[in-house]
Every structure is written in C-alpha cells, then in structure tokens.
C-alpha angles and dihedrals in degrees: 000000000000123000124225109279117258090229092067120104120267085238086077088072095046124088123242103230094214144034089238127080152203122293113273130163121199095195089215120129112210121202112191148160113225102325093004095251132110110225118219115212102315112178093218100040114167123228093248100007135136117294129206125215120249112266095021094120111125119241116249127184097180111103089212096059111111098240107105122008095170092095097052111136117223129171124248090250091052091049092051091048091049091054091056095052136063112262112250106224094180114141114208116212113211115236117179095228098155094041090050103040105019095226137118099251113159137196112222138166090262091058093063116106109244094223096041105134095172119104090212115091133168125242133174111260147115123253086212134343106211095135113343115206126183123206133179095281108001142045130212147181109230125205116216088192095065098019088231133102117266091209138346122209124203134164122217124208137146093275095049093049095058113123108228100140137081118248116264114230113244127219126198149194124136098324129029123209091254119207119228094192096043115242090219089061093060110049097118091102137007094244092054091048090046091055093058088062096058112117091240088066093048131081131178103270127181107254095228091052091047093049096039134035094358091057088049089054092051090050089050090059092053092046090055091054094046094046096048099027090220140117115287115194115204131192118190129177149142128264127209107202096158136038110307116262116197136199120183090352092303121114116234110227118229092210141008127219134202128188118195120198117187115206110198123185093260104027148009113242127224107274123257110227129194136180123188130183113244094242140077105317117251096194133043102203121086091217089068089066099046118122142162121279091231090061090053089051092050094048097042102037093229123123111228100163136038130188123220089245091056094047091050091048091055092046094246122145102231093187094053134060107308124202101188134236107320093183097050110124107175122196124210116247110242140168 
C-alpha cells in the first residue's frame, strides 16, 4: 500500500473542522436532463435514470479491464469444454479487503453460501490502484492528476454507525468541502471521524447538492444498514465528464457517483448505482439519478465488477486471494 506522497501539503494531514468549505466557483454552466448525462446503450437503463454522454467512456489499456470481452482469445479445447458445461454468469464485485484490513482473508469455493441464488458475489480486489491510501475506516485510490480521490470505499455496520462524536460545525459559500466517505458514517471513534476530514477525502461539492439530494443519498445508505442489520459496501467518487476546471490546484468534478452493495447473510444483492451532477439539484427523487454500474465504470475508468470469463481470460483465480489489476492505468473521460 502506498503512503501519502511527501510532496503533498501538510494540510492533507490536518482535519477540516466542518463539512462546509471555502468559496469556489467553477464557472461552468451545466445543462442536463435528469442527472445531466446521456446514457449509451445500458442494458439495465432506468426509466428516469442517469445518462452518460456519447464518447464519455474512459480509455483503458489493460487487457483485464472489464470493458470489452468480445475479443477474448480462447483455444479450441477451451471452447469445446465451455460448450459442455453450464455457463457461469456470476458477477464478482470487487471489495478491497486486504487494502482495508491488512489481513490474508481469502474467498474460496468453501466460502460460498449453499443456498445463495444471487449471481453477485464478493471477492477481494481493487477497482484501480493509482495511489491506494488506508484510513481508520475507509480506503481510497487517490489521483495526483486531479488531486481528488478516484474512489473511496467504506463498509457500514452497526458498530461503525455508532454516534460517539460531537458534531463538526459546517461553513458554506458556493462549494462545500464535500466528504466522499461521509463523516456521519464514521462517528464510532474520534480517529475514524478525524480521517473523514482529511483533504484527500474531500472534493469541491456544490453546497445545494451537499445539503440536499446527496445528503438524502447518504442517509439512504445508513437506512439500508439499520433496516437489514447487514454489511453495506459503498463506493463513492468524482467524475470528470468535461474539460477540467480547477480552483486552488484542485479539480472540480462535474458529477459524483455512489455504488451501494448490500451483503445479506444468504446473498449479495444487485448494486444500487447513482450519478449526480455537481450543481444545484434539479430533481428531488433518488430514482431520477439511478444508473447502471457499467456506465460508472466507463466514465470513471475504475473496474468495479469482473465476470468469471474475464478472470479466466486474464489467468486470475477468482476463487482464491485476488490482488487486483496492478497494470490498470485509468484515464478520466473528458471533453
């Protein structure tokens, strides 16, 4: 795991004593329908869900990245063997277990639940490994190109959602210092709450988005955990779907995404995925911002899911300890 670079500002190690932030103005006018994105052919498009613009797919050079499996080379013997067996449609969701907990947990065949009818299963792996940073209760991949996190992973359970900290006072203006791993999710100890206020976990976020529908989405994650009393895995990150706009050497995201994976005792549910423009919200219902996980992958350049076929093609053992794609070098989609 990589440590924070020495060239970073000392402010990286200081807490931000509020959820609000300094005044920043992107100067970008966003015109959007629903989430402001134009979706391109998603198989699970929602009636009023998020849409991605044409050509926004991130460039990937790694042959293991789950973008296009149509060109996978398999031998004649492998093809014949595949025809004689039932196709495994299992989709493995990447969870950064080792990066998060620094242990040797494995996922093996014996670990599968016998009555698990879901095709979604969890494996240890990294969506991308640009600059992995571990905190008290979350892990992230940080981009030194944008000076923002690519993604932040956190896990919610009854212990993590305990409220043992005093509320931090917010401050406002055009952009808040928006938390990716929500501060309200990590109040079980002062150190965990402190870590959410590091600058690497904070992006410029429109104050009305931060105070409105985004806050509702964060509450939705906690409500899922409390209602089901289960593990809720959450990925959050910025998207850059237009030319980068910077303030104080930090890129202002055009959109934010959140992926919610519910792990019940007997199955892992299909993930809930949301994308929201980083501006004053136009809609008040979460369903208006739903999208497909593949569209988030394409726009962000991070690999959140892997199929068994893809893992086999890249000679990875999906049922054993998995370290992730070390060669993955995602690029942000920009216009």
